[in-house]
C-alpha positions, -999 to 999 in steps of 0.1 A, spaced: -608 -522 -206 -588 -505 -181 -548 -512 -174 -530 -496 -146 -492 -499 -148 -463 -492 -128 -486 -462 -106 -475 -453 -73 -483 -424 -54 -482 -407 -18 -508 -380 -7 -478 -362 8 -439 -360 -7 -410 -383 9 -445 -397 25 -457 -427 34 -470 -447 -7 -505 -447 -8 -501 -469 -40 -467 -484 -41 -460 -499 -75 -494 -509 -88 -502 -533 -120 -536 -545 -128 -560 -543 -154 -601 -547 -155 -616 -571 -187 -644 -559 -205 -676 -568 -189 -664 -581 -156 -674 -574 -121 -646 -565 -105 -648 -559 -68 -614 -540 -48 -610 -549 -10 -590 -541 16 -588 -527 49 -591 -486 57 -557 -475 48 -552 -503 26 -555 -478 -11 -588 -492 -26 -604 -456 -21 -571 -444 -35 -568 -468 -64 -608 -458 -77 -594 -414 -74 -561 -427 -96 -595 -446 -125 -612 -417 -118 -586 -389 -123 -599 -373 -93 -557 -372 -84 -525 -373 -102 -500 -408 -101 -474 -399 -87 -459 -424 -114 -468 -453 -133 -505 -447 -164 -536 -454 -167 -552 -464 -199 -592 -459 -202 -600 -480 -236 -570 -470 -258 -569 -431 -238 -533 -429 -221 -552 -404 -187 -539 -373 -185 -542 -338 -181 -547 -331 -212 -570 -366 -222 -591 -362 -191 -622 -345 -202 -623 -375 -228 -617 -404 -208 -644 -402 -186 -665 -400 -213 -661 -439 -203 -663 -436 -168 -693 -428 -142 -688 -435 -102 -716 -436 -78 -706 -429 -41 -714 -433 -11 -733 -410 -3 -759 -398 -31 -764 -370 -16 -733 -357 -25 -740 -359 -61 -773 -348 -67 -781 -321 -80 -820 -322 -94 -847 -311 -78 -863 -335 -85 -855 -375 -91 -871 -370 -123 -846 -332 -131 -814 -353 -119 -819 -384 -142 -821 -352 -173 -794 -336 -157 -765 -358 -183 -781 -357 -212 -792 -322 -209 -757 -314 -209 -751 -341 -244 -784 -316 -257 -800 -346 -263 -837 -332 -276 -864 -337 -255 -883 -365 -267 -854 -390 -268 -848 -379 -235 -881 -384 -223 -877 -419 -233 -841 -423 -218 -855 -413 -178 -885 -433 -182 -870 -465 -192 -844 -462 -167 -876 -457 -134 -885 -480 -146 -852 -505 -147 -846 -496 -116 -885 -494 -98 -888 -452 -96 -908 -447 -125 -932 -444 -93 -912 -416 -79 -906 -396 -101 -914 -359 -94 -902 -362 -59 -874 -348 -42 -846 -369 -37 -836 -355 -3 -876 -371 9 -860 -404 -8 -849 -436 17 -811 -443 17 -816 -471 -10 -843 -452 -30 -816 -425 -37 -792 -451 -44 -809 -460 -77 -820 -429 -82 -779 -423 -85 -772 -456 -106 -800 -446 -131 -781 -409 -135 -750 -426 -142 -770 -451 -168 -785 -432 -183 -748 -411 -196 -745 -446 -205 -707 -453 -195 -687 -484 -202 -672 -487 -167 -689 -479 -136 -670 -477 -102 -693 -483 -74 -679 -465 -42 -686 -480 -11 -727 -473 -23 -739 -501 3 -716 -491 32 -751 -467 49 -781 -485 37 -802 -505 56 -804 -549 50 -832 -537 23 -820 -508 4 -784 -532 6 -806 -562 -6 -826 -539 -40 -787 -518 -50 -771 -549 -51 -801 -574 -68 -799 -538 -100 -760 -543 -98 -768 -579 -102 -785 -570 -131 -767 -551 -149 -734 -579 -145 -760 -599 -162 -756 -581 -196 -716 -582 -200 -720 -550 -216 -704 -522 -189 -675 -533 -170 -685 -528 -129 -659 -521 -103 -671 -518 -65 -644 -504 -40 -662 -522 -6 -650 -541 25 -688 -561 29 -677 -597 18 -715 -610 8 -717 -582 -22 -682 -590 -24 -687 -627 -35 -715 -615 -65 -678 -606 -84 -664 -623 -111 -634 -609 -94 -619 -601 -65 -587 -575 -64 -573 -573 -28 -553 -548 -10 -527 -545 16 -506 -515 25 -513 -501 -8 -502 -534 -26 -520 -563 -42 -515 -589 -26 -540 -613 -40 -566 -617 -76 -587 -641 -88 -621 -655 -83 -640 -653 -48 -635 -689 -42 -603 -683 -45 -593 -656 -27 -618 -663 5 -608 -693 10 -566 -685 12 -567 -681 54 -532 -662 46 -549 -641 27 -583 -630 49 -556 -627 73 -531 -602 60 -561 -582 42 -579 -582 73 -610 -596 54 -641 -611 72 -662 -640 57 -693 -636 44 -722 -649 67 -730 -677 43 -698 -692 44 -697 -683 89 -736 -705 90 -726 -730 66 -690 -734 87 -711 -738 120 -734 -764 106 -728 -801 112 -732 -820 84 -732 -790 60 -701 -785 37 -687 -752 36 -702 -725 13 -700 -691 -1 -733 -700 -15 -769 -692 -2 -786 -722 -30 -759 -745 -26 -765 -739 12 -802 -743 14 -796 -779 -8 -771 -792 16 -796 -782 43 -826 -797 22 -807 -831 17 
């Protein structure tokens, strides 16, 4: 689905490399979380994947398209990105207008458009709010509308850029539930840029960056049990793991259901 080959990037010519010879692949239908402390290069990588910035050297392939100035518009049809602050991507006066915006640009018929808008509004639990102004919504509601707006365009790849970092616990839980629902269909490749370990453990695979390099790639269980990687990347352990590690007679786990089973025995 996505291949990154020997990608290097520096924000200033001759300056420190933000990305240093990155080689990674993102398989179709997988949910990948990209982790790393501030300055690790994870946000730079997301900007390169979406064509916001161009690599200093190396190649990025989106499906069978080599990302370049000439192919940028075609490649971007396959990718949707949801930002940390949903206010930055609202364009409509109402929730319905915002979900409709991309469909209008595709010149879709009003009948078909209405069907898609209603279906997605129900999926993200915002059907009762279609006439509301986005700025009057809660943080979690705004993110759900932003996700619906991207889903309306039906990209094969969706990038979530720190989408839960500004949300309260309820909003975060709602958004993560929605991401899990999208993940379970296996119809789209999901890439999450995050520092939240409770979010990262939901992914199929973790990609860990430090100082512009990939230092680990594997399942959440493999990565998060590696103390050397945890310390090098300055990654915090998920709450469930911290809790289970402190309970007597309980084996440390990242799975909330597994922890409950152990406690109930």
